[in-house]
N, C-alpha and C positions, 0 to 999 in steps of 0.2 A: 466743433462740440465733438469731444469726447464721448464715443459710446459709452451707453452706461447698459447694466441687469435689468430686467424690469419683470414683475410677476405680475400676474392676472388669474381669476378664478378659469382651472383649468390649465394652466401651463404658463411659461415666462419664454424670457425671449431678448433681445438686444435690441435698445432704442437709439436710433444715431439720426441725427438732425444738422439740420443747415446752419449756417451760420446764421441768416435773418429769419424772417418769419418763414415756415413751412405755406408754400403757395401750393402743394399736394401731399398724398402720402401713397403710400405702399405698403403692404406685406409681402415680405417675400420668404419661404419655405424652403428653406435647403436642404441637398440630402440629408435621408435619414440616418443611412450608415457610409457618408463619406471618407475618408482619408484624412484624419485629423487635420492635417496642415493644407491641406485643401485651399489653392488662394481664390475658388470661385465663386462660393457666396461673399467672400468681402469683396471683393472687386464688383460684384453684381449691385451691393448695394451702393458702393462708394460711386459706380454710374449714376446712378438717381439722386444720392446724398448732394453733387457736386451741382445738380441741375435746380435744385430747391425742395426735393424732394423728404418727407420725413417718413423712415422705412422702419418699421419693426419686423426685424431678423428670428424667425422661429428655426431653430437650427437642431435638428433632432439628432445629432450624432455624440451627444447625452442624453442619459435617461433624468429620471427625478434625482437619483441617488449620485449622477454625475458618475457613473459609470463609462469609462472609454470601450474604443474596440479590443484593448488589451483586457478590459475586465468583462463583468456577466453581459451579457446580450443587453442592449437598447431598448424600452418599450417604447413601439409607433403611439403616441400619442391621439390620435385620429382627429378624424376630420373636423370635431367637435370645437379643436383648438385654434383650426385656425378661423373657424367663425368667431369666437372669443376673444381673440386676438384683433381681428376687426374692430368689435364693436368697444374693446376698449381703450383702443387708438382714436376710434371717431369720437372719444370724450373729450380729448386733448388735443388734436388737430384736425385739419380738413379730412371728413371721410375719404374712408381708402378708395381708390378709384380703380386699382391696379393691382393685381396679384403678379407673382411671381415664384414659379416653381422648377425645383432642380431635381430631376430624379423621379422617387417619390413624392415628394415634393409638390410635382408639378400635377402629380393623378390627383394628391390630397387636395389642388387647387381647384381642379375640374369638378370633384366632387362637392365641392363646398357650393360650388356656382351658383344653386338655386337660390342659397339661403343668405343670399347677397346682392342683394338685387341694384346697389348703387356703384356696383364694379361695372367698369366699361372699355376696360383692357383687361387680355392676361397673356403673359407672356410664357413659355415651356423650355426648357432646358433639358434634353435626354430622358423627357417623360415617358413611361409605357401607359400602354392605356389599357384600363381596367387592370384587373389583379391576376390573369392567366399566367402572365411571368413572376408574378411573387409565390403561386401554387407550384409552377414547376420546379422551384427553389427547394419548396420544402421538404422534407424527407419522406421515401415513399408510406410510411409508418401513419405521419402526420398530414398527410392530404387530405383524407377523409373526414377529420375533425377540425381543417380549415384553421389549421396554430399549430405554434412549433418557431424553432429559433432556424433563421436561415442564413446561410454568411452571401456578404455581397462585398467583394471585392476584399479590403483587407480590414471588413467589417462585420459585423453579425448585429441582428435585433432578431428581436421576438413579434411575432405576427400576432394576431387574434381575429377570429373570425367575423367580429363588429366590422373592423377595420376593413377586411378584406370585403366584404359585402357591400360596403359603404364605396368604395370604387371601383364595383362591378364595372364590365366594360357597358352592359345596359346602360347603367346610373350615369356614364360617363357620355353615354351617348348622347343621353336624353337631355344633360348639360348644356352639352355644346350646340345640339338641335337649337336649345331654348336663348343659346347666348345670342345677343345681339351687337354685343361691341366686336373691339378689334381683336386680333388673335397672332400674336408671334411664335412662332415653333423654331428652335435652334436644335440641329441635329448632329451629332458625330458618327458620320456614316459608319465608322471602326466600331460602333459601340456595339461591345460582346455581349452586354442583359438587351438593350433595347435594340431591335432589328428596325430596319426601312420600312418592312411592310407595315410594321406596326405604328411608324409615322406615317404612311399614308392613308390608313385606317382611322387614325385621326383626322387628319385632315378632312376625308370625304365626311366625318359625321357636323364636321363645322356647318356653321348656318350662311356664315358669308367666309368669299378668300380668306384665306390667311398669308402672314408673310413667313417663307421658308428660307429659312439661310444653313447654310449644311457648313458644321464646324471642322474642316478635312483637317485630318491628322490627330483630332483630341481624341481622350477616351470620355467614359461614362462621367467619372469625377471631376473635368475639366483642371488635372492633378497639375499640369504643365501651365507656368505662370501665362506664356505667351497665348497659350487658347483660353484661359480665363480672361484676359486685357482684351482678345477682338471678342470675347462674345459683351463682355461690358460695354464694349466700345460701338456693338452693333446696339445694345436694349438704352443706352442711353437718350440718344437723339430720337428713337423709336417710340420710348416714352412719352418725351417732351411732346413728341406730334400727336400722339393720339390722346396723349391723359391732360397733359397742361401746358400750352405752350409758352410755358415761363418767358421766352424770350420777349414775347409780344406782350406782357404784362410786365415787366418791370421796367425802369425807365433805364436806358442805354447809359454809360459812361461817359462824359462829353470826352472831346477829342485833346489825346493829350495826357488823358485821368488813367492810372492802373489801380487797382486793388487788389490786397493779397493778405491772404488768411490761412491758419494753418487746418490743415485737412481735417477731416471727422474722425480720422482714424487713429490722427495723433501720429508722433513721431516727427520726422522731416519734411514732411508731407505737405507742400501749400497751392491752396487752389486759389486761381488768378482770375480777374475778370478783368475786360479790356473790349470798351464797346458794349456788343451785345456777345463777346466771344467768351469762351470759358477755357483756360488751359490749366495745366498742370505740372510741377517741378517738385523734384526728388533729389535725393543724391546716391549715387551706385550703393548696393549691399555692404562695397568695401568700406564703406565712408562713415558708415551709418544711417543707410537711406534705405527704402524699399524697390528701389528703382521702378516707382510707378511713373515717372516723365522724367523728361531730360534735365540734368542740373542747372541751376543759374548759369554757369560756363556755356552751357550747351547752350542754353536760349539766346546768350549773350551773339554767340558765334553764329546760332539760323539767324539770329536779327541781323548781322552784315552779309552773310549770305544772300539773304533776300532780298534787301537792299542792293546789292550787286546785280542781282540777277533782272532786277525792277529796273534799276536804271540803263540796262546796256540795252532792256529790251524796248524801252521808252525813246532811249537815242536813234536804235538804227532804226526804229518805225517811222523815226518823225525824219530820218533822211533815205526814205525807201530801200534802206540795205537789206538783202536775202538773209536774215538770219533766221534760221528755223527751230533753235531751239539753245538753250544754255543750262550747264550747269556747273556748279560751284561747288567744291569742297576745301571744310579750313579744317586746320589744324592746330589748337591752341593747345600753346607753352610756356614754360617762363625759362627763361636763359639769361648768364652772369652777364652783366651791362659790356665787361670788356669782349664778350665774346662777338657783340650784337655792332657792325660795323656801322649801321645806318640809325643807331640808336643817340640820344641826344645825352642821355643820363650815362655817366661812367660809374654810377655806385649800386652796389647790389645787387638784386634782381630785376628782369622786365618781362613784362608778359609780349608774348609775340603772336600774333596770328599770322597763320601761314596761308594762302588763300590761293587755291589751284582751279582757274576757268575754263573750260570749254565750250567753243562756241562750235554752235553746227550748222552748216548753210555753204552756200557758196560764196565765199566773202576772199575779199582781195586781201595780199597781206597788207597795203594801208589801211581796209578797212579795221582788221581785226586788230591792227597797232593801235587806233583810235581808241577804240572798244575798251580795250585794256587802260588805256589811259582814264577811261570818261569811270571806268570802275572805280581809281582812286577819288572820284569826285561825288560818290552818292553820300547819302547823307548820314549815314548811319557811319561811315568809314568816318566823314570831316568831325563828325561827333566826336567819336573815339580818339582822334587827333587832336583834338583840341582840349581845353581847362574847360572841366564840368563841373560846377558850381553844386553842390547836392547839400542841403539844409535839411534840417531835422527838428522838429518840434511836435508837441504835446497836442493832442487833437482828439476829444474823445465825441466830438459831434457830427459825425458822418458812420452812418451805418449802408448795409447792403441793399 
């Protein structure tokens, strides 16, 4: 479902819903002054929505008047906004039991914890502990008043005394000490705003052991798509495990059945369900996609490669051959039929999958030759070479 802008008393945000009825919900508070096009918040939200979460994202990169990083400084709404967002979401979907906070959003999430007793899990990304980091960024003449404008990367934001006092280190320590739920901390070691010593302080204040994941090479804002994708890949399974074991609640699809639907953020991205598994397909940016998953042809080639490796492995095991590993690389291309000596068709262009196989282990030449022959007998290979009937009909009776 396409994300939509929503408003509630004290603020507003973006609501993203899964394709079916939400099995859980979360409030995601993104960096208050992130890069305008940072993929971090969107990737984190997507990881949750694809697993059945309804997500209300509070993105404070814009103020109430829509000011951007190039305009007037954004005003930090405060901890009350997080609480108000949770209350608004509770009236529409399952009560939020997960809070996700990026940068100062994480600090605000921690400060809001005592007022949100239903929360059972918190995930933090490059989150400072307390207000000392922010106070140090204030101009010297404004530190005494605990209010003013600060620069955070390419963005600016306006801080108020009430917010700084709400996220005071002692308040955060007290909140963490009383929180009995699960805690995930993801931190970039090279973060120029939040040092590792502050992360250690956060972990020391936690009531129960936390899961710590280092985002090596990432910056504070998760501005690189690869870093944002990695953080999302960590968050999704962790949230499913600690907040809502969704895969145990929903019936797996029967063998041979696959469901595909457009991803919540729109565009060409597709969410795929196979059995109890969820996958993502997309197109490269050059073809109009966002490159959030392999292309359909990439998935097709991957299916052939996986089937090839599995078939050779099974055959070698059955015969007791010393095959220690299989690597398969596939190249997909379209060639003119007249250039393809092995093609039956002599008209137009045909698809060609070049399969390169590497067999590891002390195999004989005869064993290697036999395994290469067996590769051509894998079920997916035989399906691709056979005539496949694809029947399409209208059916609105099934739901996720």
